[in-house]
N, C-alpha and C positions, 0 to 999 in steps of 0.2 A: 459598687455596693456589695449590687449582686452577683458579683462574680465571688466574693468572698463568702457569701451565704451559702452558696451554690457546690460545694465543695463535698468530696464524698465522706461522708459518716465515718469515724475508727474503724467501725465491726466491716466494714465494706474490705475498707484497708486489709484489715486481720481474716478477715475471710480468704480474698485473695491470697495473700502469703501461704495460709494454712493449704491453700487449695495447688499452691506449689511445692510446698516442702512435704507432704504426704505422697504426694506419687512419685516424688523424688527417692524419698524413702523409701516406698514400695519394690522402686526400679534398681536401688541399692541391694535391697533384700535378695530380689529373686536371681539378680547375677551373683548375689552372694553362693546362693543356695546350688546355682547351677555350675559353678567354676568355671564359669567360661564369661569374660567379659566381651563386650561389644561396645567397645570405645566409642565408634560412629555413631550407634542410635543413643548412645548414653549424652555425647557432645552436644547433637543436634536438639535434642530434648531439655536440655539445659540451657542452653543457646536461645531456643524456641521461648521458654516460659520465662526467662530472665528480660528477652523484649519486650514481651506481652506485659510485664509487669512493669521496665521504667516508661514503656509508651502512655499506662493507664495512670499513675503517677505523675507523667510530666504534663500530660492534658487536666489535671487536678491542680494544676499550681495555676491559678489566673493571670498573675501579674509575669512570674517567672516561666522559665524553661526553655527547653530547645524548640519546643515544636511549638509555633505562632499562628492564630488563628486569623485573619483576612474578617474584620471587623466593617469595610466598605460596603459591601450589599444593603447591610442592617441599618448602615447611618444613613445610605439612600432613600430606605423605607422610611425610615423615620422623620426625614426631610418632606418626603412624599406628603406625608401622614399629615403634617403641619402646615401643609400649604392648602 
């Protein structure tokens, strides 16, 4: 129940996406104005931003997702408090 209540608000997710689209747009605008493409820098930027978004959204999923959080230490703490 707590995991479902502790999700990121939709406005934070929207700001995360906006914060990635705007720099990508500005990078494309700058490269278009300079008439010289820097593919390695552009590709690195896109991959880095994509990975940050994927990790953030994956950690936001309390039940599913690729990243699993180990709750063993929390369970031991709860058991020690119950004694």
